[in-house]
N, C-alpha and C positions, 0 to 999 in steps of 0.2 A: 550648375550645382554641381560637386563632385560625387562621385560614386556612393559615400558613406552618407552624404546627405539626402541623396534623393533615397535610400535603403532607409534612413532614420524616415523621413516623412511617410514612405509606404508603410512602416511597421507603426506607426502612432496610428494611421487612419485605419488601419486595419486592427489593431488592437480596440479602438473603440467601436468597431463593428460589430468585434467579438462580444464586446460588453453589452452591446444591445440585443443580440441573438441569445447571450445566455439569458437575458430576462426574458425574452422569447419563448425558450424551450425547456429553461431550467425550473421556472416560477411556477411548479405546480406541486398539490400535495402528493403523499405518497413516496416511496422510494424511486430510484432514478432507473430507467429503463430506455426505451428508444429515444429520449430526449438526449439523453447522454451519447448513444452511439452516433445520432445525427450531429450533436454540437462536436465529437471526437472528427466527424468525417470534413466536416467543414474546416475545423482548425488544422487538421492535417493538410487539406489543401491549401490554406493559406500559409502554412509554415513551407511547403513545397513550392509554391511561387515564390514566395520570398527568397528562398535558398538558392533558386535559379537565377534571380537577379543579382547576387552577390558578384565579386571577382573569382573566390576562389569555390572551385566544385564542391560540393558536400561528398563525404564519403558514403561507402555504400553501406557501411556498419550504421549511420544516422539514420537512411531509410529502413534497415530493418528492425532498427528500434522504435520508431516512429508508426510503421506497420506493426509491430508488436502492440503498441499502445492502442490503437483502434481495435484490434482483434481482440485485446482485454475489453474494451468498452463492450463489443458486440457480446462478450458472456452476460453483460447486463440485461439483455433482451432475453436472454435464454432461460437461466433459472430464478426462483423467488426469493431465496433465502437470503438474509439480511444479511449474514455473516458471508457468506460469498460474495456480495454486492461490495461491502468494504475490503476484504481481501481483492477483489478485482478494481476497485479504485486505486487504493495502495501500488499495485503493480504498475496501473498505469500512469502515476505519478512518477515513480521510479524510472520507469523506461524514459518519460519524456526528461527527465532529470539527468539521466546518463546521456540522452542526444545531444542535450544543451550544455553537458558538461564540460568540453573542450569545442564549443563552437562548431557543431558539427563535422569535426575531424574523427578520424579511427584512432581511438585511444582504449576502447574497454577491453577488447580482447587482450591485451598484456599489462593490464591497470593492478595496481597494488593496492591494498585496500586504503594507506593514505591517500591514495591519488584520487579513490573514489571519496572520500571524507572532503578533501578540499574541492571536489569538481562540485559536490553537492552544496558545501559551503559557497561557493560561488555563484553557483545558479541561485540559491536562497537569498543572496545579498543584492543581485541584481533586481531579481523580483521585488525585494523589497522597495528597491529604489524607485522600480516602473518608469514613469518617463524621464525620472531625472537622470537614468542612468546613460541616457544618449548623449548627453549634455546640449548646449547650445550649438545651433547652425553658425557656421563661419561665413561671413558675408565678402564674396570675392571684389575685386577692386572694380571689374566691370559693373558691379551691381548697383554701385553708388549713383545713379543718375537722377535726373529730376524728378521728386514727388519721393523718392525713397524714402526720405527722411519722415514724411507722411505715412508711408505702409509699414514700416517699420514701428512708426509710435504706435500706430494701430495693432498691430501686430503683440508689442509688448503690454499694450491695456488687455486685448484680450486672454492672452498667457495669463496676466495676471488675474483676470477674473475668474479662469477655470482651477487655478492654483486655490483661489481663497473660496470656490465654491463649496466644497465638503466641509470645510471647518464654518464657514458662514450659516450654511443649514444647521449645524450639529448645536452650534452656541443660539442660533435664533431658536431652537425647538425647547433648547433648556431655559432659556430666559423667559419665552412663552409661558412655560408650566412652571416657571418661579412667580410671575406678577399677572394676575389675569387682568389687569388694566394694560399693560403693553400687550399683552395678545389680542384685546381688542381692537388696541391700535395699529398693530400690525397687520392685521386682517382685515380692518379697513383700508388701509394702503395697498394691499393685493388681493387679487380674486381668487386665490386658491388657498389651501390649507398648508402648512409648511411639514407638517407631521409626515401624512401620506406620501408627499413628493418625497419627503426625505427617505421613508421607507423603500420606495420604489427605485430611487436615484442609488443608493449605496450600493446595493449588488453589482450594478451597472457600472459604477466607479470602482468596484473592488475588483470587478473582472477584467477592465480595460487596464487598471493598474498594474497587475500581475501580468497580463498578457503582454503590456508593454517590456516590461524588465525581462520576463522569458525570452521576447525575441532578441532584445538587445544579447544576453547570452548565447541564444543559438546562432545569431549572425555574424558577431562582430568577436574578432579573436584576440586575446590580451596575453599572448605567449609571454611577454616580459614579466607580466606580473605573477603567471603558472608558475614560470620556472624558477621562480623564488621561494615558492611553496613548499619546502621539504623538510620532514622530520631529520633531525640532526641523529645520524647512526651512533649507537655507544661504542660499538664495535667490543664485547664482551670476548674473552677466551673462550674456544667451546668448549674445553675443560669444563670452565665455572659454569655456564649454561647447563652443560650435560649434569654436573653434581646438583644443580637446585631442580631439574629436572627429575631427578632420582629419588629427591626426597618428594616429591608428589607422587611419584611412583610406588614408594612404599607406604604413604598416606592411603593411598587406592588401593593396594595390597593387603592392606589390612580390614579397610572397610569390607573390601569383596569377600574376604576370610568370614568376616561375620553377616555376611549377606548369605552365605551358600546355605545354611539352615532355614532361612527363611524362603529363598527361591526354589529348594528342592522339597521344603516343608508344603507350599500350597495353601489351599483351603481349611487342611486339617490343622497346621498351626495356628492359623489365624484365630480359628474356632477355640482352642485352649489356650491360649495365650492371654493373661489377664487385662483386662483396658486396651486392646488391641483388635479392631473391629475392620471390617472392608473398605470403609471410607477413609480411616486412616494409614492401614496399609497402601491404600493407590495412592492417598495422596502423598506419601512418603514416595513411591516410585517417580510421581509426576515432578517431584522438586528434585530429584537425583538426576532427572533428564533436564530438567530447565538449567542447574550445574554444569553439566555437559555443554550446554549449547553457550551459557554465558560467560564460561571459564576455560575451558580444555582448548577450544578451537581458537581463540585470542590468544591465549598462552602460547600454543604450538605456534602459530604464525609470530609471535612477538618473540620466541626462543630463537625460529629459523633467520628472524631479522638482525637480532642482537647479535647473532655471532660472529664475530670476524672471521674473515678468510683466513684458513689455517690449512694444515695437512691433511691429505686424504684421509688418515687414519682418522684424526680428533672428529673430521667432518662425518666419519661412518656411523661413528661410536654416539655420536650425538643423534643420529638420524634413526639409530638401532634405539637408544634411549626413548626417543619420542614415538616410534610404533610400540615400543612397549605400552605407553602410556594410552596411545592409540587402543589398543586390543582391552586395556583394561575398562576404556568407557565404553566399549562393544559391550563386556559383561554387565557395566551399569545399565546401558539400553536394555538388554535382555531381562534383566531385573524389573525395570519399569513396564516393559512389556507384557511381561507374565503377571506381574500384579495389577495392571489396569485390564487384560482380559478375565481375570478371576472376579473383579468389580463389576464389568460387564455382564458376566454371568451370573452376578448375584442380583442386579439391578438392573438391568438392561440398559440400552446405547441410548446414549445423550449426544447432542453436535459437540459439546466439549470433549467427552472422551473420544467422540471419532476423530476430533481433530487433533487430540494428543496422539492418538496411534499413526495419524499421517504424519506427525510430526517426527514420531519415533522412525518410519522408513524415510523420512528425508536426511534426518541427522546420520543417519546409518550412510546414506549416499553421499554425506558430505565429507564424512572421515574419510569412507573410501578415495572419495577424491582428493582429500590433503594427503593421503598415503602416496596417490597415483602422481600429485603434480609437486605439493612441497617437499616431501621427502625423499623426492629423485631431482631436485634440484630446479623444478619448474614452477616456481613460486607465481611468476606472473602470471601463469595460465589459472589460477585458482579461484580469482573472481568471477571471470565467465561464466564457470563451470558452478558455483554457487548460485548465478543467476538463472541459468538453465535448469537447474535443478528447482527452483522456486517455482520458475512459470511450467514446467512440467507438472509438479504437485497441484498448482493452481487449476491445470486444465483438466487435471485427472479428477480432482475432485468435484469439478463440475459434471465430468462425465459420469461418476460415482453417485450423483445426485443423493447428497446426505440426506435430506429429511426424507426421500422414498423410503432410503434403506433403514430407518430408524423408525419409520412407520411399520415397514415389513417385520422388524426383530421385536419390536413391542406387540405389536398385534399377536404374532404367533406366541409370546408370553401370555397376552391375555386371553387367548384362546385355549391354550394349554392350561389357564387356571394360575401361572405364576405372577408373583409380583410384579405391578406396573405401575408406571406415572399417568393415569388418566387424563391429567388437566395437562401435562406435556404434551402427551400425544395429540389432543383436541388443538393445541397453539402452534402446531407446525405450519409453515408455510403452504402455499398453493402448490408446491413441487409434491408434497404428500398426498394430495386430493386423489389422484387417481388409485394410490395404494390404498387409501383408507374407504374409497368407492366400493374398490372389488372386495374386499372381505367384511365389508360393514355387516353382510348378514349372519356372518359368524360371531361375532360377539355378542355375549350375553345381553338382554333386552335393555335393562338399565341402560349400560354405557352406548348401546346402539342409540337410543333416543338421544343422550346427550351428544355425541357425537353428529347426529344428525342435526341437532339444535346449533351447536356450533358453527357447523360447515355452511350451513342455511345464511345463521347471522354474518358470517366473513366472505361468502365468495358468492349471495344469492343476487347482487346489485351489481352497481356498474361501478369498476377500478377508480378509484380518487386520483385526480390528475388527467382525466380521458385517456386521448391519444399520444399525449408526452409521457405519458408513465407506463405505456403498453408495453407487456411481457407476455412472453409464450405462454411459460407455466400458469400465469393466472389467468389468461385467455381461456385454454384450456381448461381449467378448473370450473370457471365460470360456466362454459359451455357444457359441462359434463353434467354440473347441478340443473342447468335449465333444462336438459334431455331428461334427467332424473325425477325431476317434479312434474 
């Protein structure tokens, strides 16, 4: 067998093994914890072993991306907040997609946005193809000895049975549900129930299928295909792009002039303006921020990409125009941040409000990085900077411990007699339990009893899922409550 055939056989066998491992580790109640970290460690070891078997040496960038994915999985064992778990899982999937985007070659550090899009599309297509992405093994001339025809027929029959198994199970379950006579007949022929087996087998098949496709994307290069995936560059004149951007600048300048009275009016202006409350005031600021993310940054990247190479003067004018738009977006971010601060001062802190504040910081960093790279002719460095910013924010939020911070702020409001949401406070994750217990005696008697009851209900017993979903914050919360009782 040639190198690719050997790699194909090993990859498919390990994909099936990963499907079985996922059934053992991930089939548990509760949010992922230790089980996801163990699965990530085994998966990374499998990826590393297979990468060393192929003819081409994987890039150092690939090892960093895979190591980052394992590190993100480790965050699941640290904090207990569900939103942080979702962010961590998304970050892990992103890093693994980038690692396999160009078959473990170095490309991310100088990738254009369109390159990242096509790489993600490539990985997604191979994952959807699963084992079929590898194609069939080519039989060499020296493999056609006596008996090879029988073995080949047996392999063909086995492959056909494996391919038909998922559809066979699903259709059998549907027909059994539709006809009780057929259900009794089929159950009389087999000694097991189809539906429980289907429920158990489908997750294994899904993980094995996706793993086989991902390994195909990670291990086999297809440069001929990727080289053809390019967006046609329109090459507009720099003056045309500049004129278009100045229309946007004028729009945002008018918008900021209107915002000045609200920005500097603050809470007093909100109170005297009819029909304008704190909720609406902050919500408008949030949508300004979303507009900044959804429109301005991509527009600036598109403008820089669409402008044809021209004289130094035209390019300088274009980038100066882009800089004006960036400055205006900073003004919008300041307005949104100020409104959110007023909202938090009036109603307290929530997870959404905290994440909006973190997004404001991240967007400011992205705009600064855009000025440093795109506006200085280093467009290819923009993507990796955004990736690093996102990972730094993710780790920073874990260090910040959002639920503990929310508990501290809202407990201070409760103790001081200010308005706060008691139901929200009591429904925070295990990350907030030490903070709640440390200041429990300072709460009003009625609220103290409700908090004690809620904590006992949620953290008084064993964690669902056992050791597989073990989490450090959850274990600490249960230990503190057991000691307090």
